[in-house]
Every structure is written in C-alpha cells, then in structure tokens.
PDB file of N, CA, C and O in Angstrom:
ATOM      1  N   ASP A   1     -35.312 137.767  23.349  1.00  0.00           N
ATOM      2  CA  ASP A   1     -34.062 137.424  24.003  1.00  0.00           C
ATOM      3  C   ASP A   1     -33.100 138.597  23.911  1.00  0.00           C
ATOM      4  O   ASP A   1     -33.294 139.528  23.129  1.00  0.00           O
ATOM      5  N   ARG A   2     -32.081 138.528  24.714  1.00  0.00           N
ATOM      6  CA  ARG A   2     -31.034 139.550  24.714  1.00  0.00           C
ATOM      7  C   ARG A   2     -29.679 138.861  24.566  1.00  0.00           C
ATOM      8  O   ARG A   2     -29.590 137.635  24.625  1.00  0.00           O
ATOM      9  N   ARG A   3     -28.650 139.637  24.379  1.00  0.00           N
ATOM     10  CA  ARG A   3     -27.312 139.088  24.163  1.00  0.00           C
ATOM     11  C   ARG A   3     -26.864 138.213  25.336  1.00  0.00           C
ATOM     12  O   ARG A   3     -26.122 137.250  25.138  1.00  0.00           O
ATOM     13  N   MET A   4     -27.310 138.540  26.564  1.00  0.00           N
ATOM     14  CA  MET A   4     -26.921 137.750  27.731  1.00  0.00           C
ATOM     15  C   MET A   4     -27.483 136.329  27.660  1.00  0.00           C
ATOM     16  O   MET A   4     -26.850 135.383  28.128  1.00  0.00           O
ATOM     17  N   ASP A   5     -28.666 136.186  27.076  1.00  0.00           N
ATOM     18  CA  ASP A   5     -29.266 134.857  26.938  1.00  0.00           C
ATOM     19  C   ASP A   5     -28.433 133.992  25.996  1.00  0.00           C
ATOM     20  O   ASP A   5     -28.183 132.819  26.271  1.00  0.00           O
ATOM     21  N   ILE A   6     -28.010 134.580  24.894  1.00  0.00           N
ATOM     22  CA  ILE A   6     -27.182 133.850  23.931  1.00  0.00           C
ATOM     23  C   ILE A   6     -25.821 133.543  24.549  1.00  0.00           C
ATOM     24  O   ILE A   6     -25.310 132.433  24.402  1.00  0.00           O
ATOM     25  N   ALA A   7     -25.239 134.509  25.233  1.00  0.00           N
ATOM     26  CA  ALA A   7     -23.935 134.301  25.874  1.00  0.00           C
ATOM     27  C   ALA A   7     -24.008 133.173  26.897  1.00  0.00           C
ATOM     28  O   ALA A   7     -23.090 132.357  26.979  1.00  0.00           O
ATOM     29  N   GLY A   8     -25.078 133.115  27.673  1.00  0.00           N
ATOM     30  CA  GLY A   8     -25.246 132.049  28.654  1.00  0.00           C
ATOM     31  C   GLY A   8     -25.336 130.683  28.002  1.00  0.00           C
ATOM     32  O   GLY A   8     -24.719 129.724  28.466  1.00  0.00           O
ATOM     33  N   ALA A   9     -26.095 130.595  26.939  1.00  0.00           N
ATOM     34  CA  ALA A   9     -26.220 129.323  26.221  1.00  0.00           C
ATOM     35  C   ALA A   9     -24.873 128.902  25.634  1.00  0.00           C
ATOM     36  O   ALA A   9     -24.488 127.737  25.730  1.00  0.00           O
ATOM     37  N   ARG A  10     -24.168 129.838  25.035  1.00  0.00           N
ATOM     38  CA  ARG A  10     -22.870 129.525  24.436  1.00  0.00           C
ATOM     39  C   ARG A  10     -21.864 129.117  25.508  1.00  0.00           C
ATOM     40  O   ARG A  10     -21.064 128.208  25.287  1.00  0.00           O
ATOM     41  N   HIS A  11     -21.894 129.770  26.656  1.00  0.00           N
ATOM     42  CA  HIS A  11     -20.977 129.447  27.753  1.00  0.00           C
ATOM     43  C   HIS A  11     -21.143 127.991  28.193  1.00  0.00           C
ATOM     44  O   HIS A  11     -20.171 127.340  28.579  1.00  0.00           O
ATOM     45  N   HIS A  12     -22.365 127.490  28.134  1.00  0.00           N
ATOM     46  CA  HIS A  12     -22.660 126.121  28.558  1.00  0.00           C
ATOM     47  C   HIS A  12     -22.754 125.157  27.377  1.00  0.00           C
ATOM     48  O   HIS A  12     -23.284 124.053  27.506  1.00  0.00           O
ATOM     49  N   ASN A  13     -22.230 125.586  26.219  1.00  0.00           N
ATOM     50  CA  ASN A  13     -22.206 124.743  25.011  1.00  0.00           C
ATOM     51  C   ASN A  13     -23.585 124.234  24.619  1.00  0.00           C
ATOM     52  O   ASN A  13     -23.744 123.087  24.203  1.00  0.00           O
ATOM     53  N   MET A  14     -24.575 125.100  24.756  1.00  0.00           N
ATOM     54  CA  MET A  14     -25.948 124.737  24.401  1.00  0.00           C
ATOM     55  C   MET A  14     -26.305 125.321  23.044  1.00  0.00           C
ATOM     56  O   MET A  14     -25.848 126.407  22.684  1.00  0.00           O
ATOM     57  N   ARG A  15     -27.113 124.603  22.304  1.00  0.00           N
ATOM     58  CA  ARG A  15     -27.685 125.176  21.086  1.00  0.00           C
ATOM     59  C   ARG A  15     -28.570 126.334  21.498  1.00  0.00           C
ATOM     60  O   ARG A  15     -29.124 126.334  22.598  1.00  0.00           O
ATOM     61  N   ASN A  16     -28.708 127.320  20.628  1.00  0.00           N
ATOM     62  CA  ASN A  16     -29.514 128.469  21.012  1.00  0.00           C
ATOM     63  C   ASN A  16     -30.316 129.008  19.843  1.00  0.00           C
ATOM     64  O   ASN A  16     -29.941 128.867  18.679  1.00  0.00           O
ATOM     65  N   ILE A  17     -31.424 129.625  20.187  1.00  0.00           N
ATOM     66  CA  ILE A  17     -32.309 130.275  19.222  1.00  0.00           C
ATOM     67  C   ILE A  17     -32.654 131.639  19.800  1.00  0.00           C
ATOM     68  O   ILE A  17     -33.193 131.729  20.904  1.00  0.00           O
ATOM     69  N   GLY A  18     -32.352 132.685  19.076  1.00  0.00           N
ATOM     70  CA  GLY A  18     -32.739 134.025  19.503  1.00  0.00           C
ATOM     71  C   GLY A  18     -34.138 134.329  19.001  1.00  0.00           C
ATOM     72  O   GLY A  18     -34.404 134.236  17.803  1.00  0.00           O
ATOM     73  N   VAL A  19     -35.028 134.691  19.902  1.00  0.00           N
ATOM     74  CA  VAL A  19     -36.394 135.014  19.491  1.00  0.00           C
ATOM     75  C   VAL A  19     -36.546 136.523  19.357  1.00  0.00           C
ATOM     76  O   VAL A  19     -36.096 137.286  20.212  1.00  0.00           O
ATOM     77  N   LEU A  20     -37.181 136.935  18.281  1.00  0.00           N
ATOM     78  CA  LEU A  20     -37.266 138.353  17.940  1.00  0.00           C
ATOM     79  C   LEU A  20     -38.525 139.034  18.450  1.00  0.00           C
ATOM     80  O   LEU A  20     -38.734 140.213  18.161  1.00  0.00           O
ATOM     81  N   TRP A  21     -39.369 138.337  19.196  1.00  0.00           N
ATOM     82  CA  TRP A  21     -40.570 138.978  19.732  1.00  0.00           C
ATOM     83  C   TRP A  21     -40.345 139.437  21.177  1.00  0.00           C
ATOM     84  O   TRP A  21     -41.290 139.819  21.866  1.00  0.00           O
ATOM     85  N   GLY A  22     -39.107 139.395  21.620  1.00  0.00           N
ATOM     86  CA  GLY A  22     -38.767 139.868  22.957  1.00  0.00           C
ATOM     87  C   GLY A  22     -38.142 141.249  22.907  1.00  0.00           C
ATOM     88  O   GLY A  22     -38.597 142.116  22.161  1.00  0.00           O
ATOM     89  N   PHE A  23     -37.111 141.451  23.691  1.00  0.00           N
ATOM     90  CA  PHE A  23     -36.506 142.774  23.836  1.00  0.00           C
ATOM     91  C   PHE A  23     -35.366 143.040  22.864  1.00  0.00           C
ATOM     92  O   PHE A  23     -35.183 144.181  22.441  1.00  0.00           O
ATOM     93  N   GLY A  24     -34.600 142.027  22.499  1.00  0.00           N
ATOM     94  CA  GLY A  24     -33.443 142.226  21.627  1.00  0.00           C
ATOM     95  C   GLY A  24     -33.815 142.125  20.162  1.00  0.00           C
ATOM     96  O   GLY A  24     -34.817 141.505  19.805  1.00  0.00           O
ATOM     97  N   GLY A  25     -33.013 142.731  19.330  1.00  0.00           N
ATOM     98  CA  GLY A  25     -33.240 142.677  17.893  1.00  0.00           C
ATOM     99  C   GLY A  25     -32.291 141.700  17.221  1.00  0.00           C
ATOM    100  O   GLY A  25     -31.391 141.150  17.857  1.00  0.00           O
ATOM    101  N   ALA A  26     -32.502 141.493  15.936  1.00  0.00           N
ATOM    102  CA  ALA A  26     -31.704 140.542  15.172  1.00  0.00           C
ATOM    103  C   ALA A  26     -30.222 140.890  15.203  1.00  0.00           C
ATOM    104  O   ALA A  26     -29.381 140.008  15.375  1.00  0.00           O
ATOM    105  N   GLN A  27     -29.898 142.158  15.040  1.00  0.00           N
ATOM    106  CA  GLN A  27     -28.492 142.563  15.008  1.00  0.00           C
ATOM    107  C   GLN A  27     -27.789 142.233  16.328  1.00  0.00           C
ATOM    108  O   GLN A  27     -26.671 141.719  16.326  1.00  0.00           O
ATOM    109  N   GLU A  28     -28.439 142.526  17.441  1.00  0.00           N
ATOM    110  CA  GLU A  28     -27.857 142.230  18.758  1.00  0.00           C
ATOM    111  C   GLU A  28     -27.647 140.733  18.940  1.00  0.00           C
ATOM    112  O   GLU A  28     -26.597 140.300  19.416  1.00  0.00           O
ATOM    113  N   LEU A  29     -28.650 139.945  18.560  1.00  0.00           N
ATOM    114  CA  LEU A  29     -28.573 138.501  18.759  1.00  0.00           C
ATOM    115  C   LEU A  29     -27.549 137.862  17.835  1.00  0.00           C
ATOM    116  O   LEU A  29     -26.831 136.950  18.246  1.00  0.00           O
ATOM    117  N   GLN A  30     -27.472 138.323  16.603  1.00  0.00           N
ATOM    118  CA  GLN A  30     -26.469 137.799  15.676  1.00  0.00           C
ATOM    119  C   GLN A  30     -25.067 138.144  16.161  1.00  0.00           C
ATOM    120  O   GLN A  30     -24.169 137.303  16.109  1.00  0.00           O
ATOM    121  N   ALA A  31     -24.872 139.365  16.628  1.00  0.00           N
ATOM    122  CA  ALA A  31     -23.563 139.777  17.136  1.00  0.00           C
ATOM    123  C   ALA A  31     -23.152 138.944  18.348  1.00  0.00           C
ATOM    124  O   ALA A  31     -21.962 138.721  18.573  1.00  0.00           O
ATOM    125  N   ALA A  32     -24.120 138.489  19.121  1.00  0.00           N
ATOM    126  CA  ALA A  32     -23.845 137.664  20.300  1.00  0.00           C
ATOM    127  C   ALA A  32     -23.556 136.216  19.926  1.00  0.00           C
ATOM    128  O   ALA A  32     -23.090 135.442  20.763  1.00  0.00           O
ATOM    129  N   GLY A  33     -23.830 135.839  18.667  1.00  0.00           N
ATOM    130  CA  GLY A  33     -23.548 134.485  18.214  1.00  0.00           C
ATOM    131  C   GLY A  33     -24.735 133.556  18.179  1.00  0.00           C
ATOM    132  O   GLY A  33     -24.573 132.339  18.265  1.00  0.00           O
ATOM    133  N   ALA A  34     -25.937 134.111  18.054  1.00  0.00           N
ATOM    134  CA  ALA A  34     -27.126 133.252  17.966  1.00  0.00           C
ATOM    135  C   ALA A  34     -26.999 132.300  16.785  1.00  0.00           C
ATOM    136  O   ALA A  34     -26.640 132.708  15.680  1.00  0.00           O
ATOM    137  N   GLN A  35     -27.294 131.034  17.027  1.00  0.00           N
ATOM    138  CA  GLN A  35     -27.228 130.036  15.965  1.00  0.00           C
ATOM    139  C   GLN A  35     -28.419 130.136  15.024  1.00  0.00           C
ATOM    140  O   GLN A  35     -28.297 129.867  13.829  1.00  0.00           O
ATOM    141  N   HIS A  36     -29.549 130.514  15.555  1.00  0.00           N
ATOM    142  CA  HIS A  36     -30.782 130.647  14.780  1.00  0.00           C
ATOM    143  C   HIS A  36     -31.547 131.848  15.304  1.00  0.00           C
ATOM    144  O   HIS A  36     -31.366 132.260  16.450  1.00  0.00           O
ATOM    145  N   LEU A  37     -32.401 132.404  14.460  1.00  0.00           N
ATOM    146  CA  LEU A  37     -33.312 133.467  14.868  1.00  0.00           C
ATOM    147  C   LEU A  37     -34.727 133.041  14.521  1.00  0.00           C
ATOM    148  O   LEU A  37     -34.964 132.447  13.469  1.00  0.00           O
ATOM    149  N   ALA A  38     -35.657 133.341  15.397  1.00  0.00           N
ATOM    150  CA  ALA A  38     -37.069 133.050  15.159  1.00  0.00           C
ATOM    151  C   ALA A  38     -37.847 134.352  15.291  1.00  0.00           C
ATOM    152  O   ALA A  38     -37.815 135.003  16.336  1.00  0.00           O
ATOM    153  N   ALA A  39     -38.546 134.725  14.222  1.00  0.00           N
ATOM    154  CA  ALA A  39     -39.311 135.971  14.218  1.00  0.00           C
ATOM    155  C   ALA A  39     -40.672 135.809  14.887  1.00  0.00           C
ATOM    156  O   ALA A  39     -41.244 136.785  15.372  1.00  0.00           O
ATOM    157  N   ALA A  40     -41.191 134.592  14.917  1.00  0.00           N
ATOM    158  CA  ALA A  40     -42.503 134.316  15.498  1.00  0.00           C
ATOM    159  C   ALA A  40     -42.465 132.919  16.121  1.00  0.00           C
ATOM    160  O   ALA A  40     -41.652 132.089  15.713  1.00  0.00           O
ATOM    161  N   PRO A  41     -43.323 132.649  17.093  1.00  0.00           N
ATOM    162  CA  PRO A  41     -43.305 131.342  17.746  1.00  0.00           C
ATOM    163  C   PRO A  41     -43.378 130.163  16.770  1.00  0.00           C
ATOM    164  O   PRO A  41     -42.727 129.141  16.983  1.00  0.00           O
ATOM    165  N   GLU A  42     -44.153 130.300  15.722  1.00  0.00           N
ATOM    166  CA  GLU A  42     -44.265 129.182  14.779  1.00  0.00           C
ATOM    167  C   GLU A  42     -42.954 128.893  14.052  1.00  0.00           C
ATOM    168  O   GLU A  42     -42.776 127.791  13.533  1.00  0.00           O
ATOM    169  N   ASP A  43     -42.041 129.850  14.005  1.00  0.00           N
ATOM    170  CA  ASP A  43     -40.728 129.621  13.391  1.00  0.00           C
ATOM    171  C   ASP A  43     -39.909 128.605  14.178  1.00  0.00           C
ATOM    172  O   ASP A  43     -39.011 127.970  13.626  1.00  0.00           O
ATOM    173  N   LEU A  44     -40.211 128.450  15.457  1.00  0.00           N
ATOM    174  CA  LEU A  44     -39.492 127.471  16.271  1.00  0.00           C
ATOM    175  C   LEU A  44     -39.697 126.054  15.746  1.00  0.00           C
ATOM    176  O   LEU A  44     -38.800 125.218  15.861  1.00  0.00           O
ATOM    177  N   LEU A  45     -40.856 125.777  15.176  1.00  0.00           N
ATOM    178  CA  LEU A  45     -41.130 124.442  14.638  1.00  0.00           C
ATOM    179  C   LEU A  45     -40.152 124.088  13.530  1.00  0.00           C
ATOM    180  O   LEU A  45     -39.685 122.952  13.453  1.00  0.00           O
ATOM    181  N   THR A  46     -39.841 125.047  12.677  1.00  0.00           N
ATOM    182  CA  THR A  46     -38.900 124.812  11.583  1.00  0.00           C
ATOM    183  C   THR A  46     -37.491 124.602  12.125  1.00  0.00           C
ATOM    184  O   THR A  46     -36.782 123.698  11.683  1.00  0.00           O
ATOM    185  N   VAL A  47     -37.091 125.422  13.065  1.00  0.00           N
ATOM    186  CA  VAL A  47     -35.741 125.330  13.617  1.00  0.00           C
ATOM    187  C   VAL A  47     -35.553 124.022  14.378  1.00  0.00           C
ATOM    188  O   VAL A  47     -34.485 123.415  14.304  1.00  0.00           O
ATOM    189  N   LEU A  48     -36.564 123.586  15.100  1.00  0.00           N
ATOM    190  CA  LEU A  48     -36.452 122.385  15.921  1.00  0.00           C
ATOM    191  C   LEU A  48     -36.694 121.089  15.154  1.00  0.00           C
ATOM    192  O   LEU A  48     -36.408 120.006  15.664  1.00  0.00           O
ATOM    193  N   ALA A  49     -37.214 121.187  13.946  1.00  0.00           N
ATOM    194  CA  ALA A  49     -37.528 119.979  13.160  1.00  0.00           C
ATOM    195  C   ALA A  49     -36.275 119.261  12.708  1.00  0.00           C
ATOM    196  O   ALA A  49     -36.362 118.231  12.039  1.00  0.00           O
TER     197      ALA A  49
END
C-alpha cells in the first residue's frame, strides 16, 4: 500500500491496514495514519480477528 491508500480510507472513515509487501514502507504508512500494519498476508488474520 501507499500513503494515498491510507488517506482514502481515512477520508471515508474506514478502518485501514497498511500492507508491507507492496510498494510503501512502514514509515510511510505510519506517517499517513495507518491503524495497523501487516508484514505478510497471514498477519491479516490476527488484525481481523
């Protein structure tokens, strides 16, 4: 994900998860206000549980 993905979710009051296997890094996603970060697809299970 990139900062624009997080910004879009926040603009629409949606919960968001920044995934780290895409183009953006943790620092970019955290600065954009990501509520959660997932380093690997299986991490989504923990966040969504």
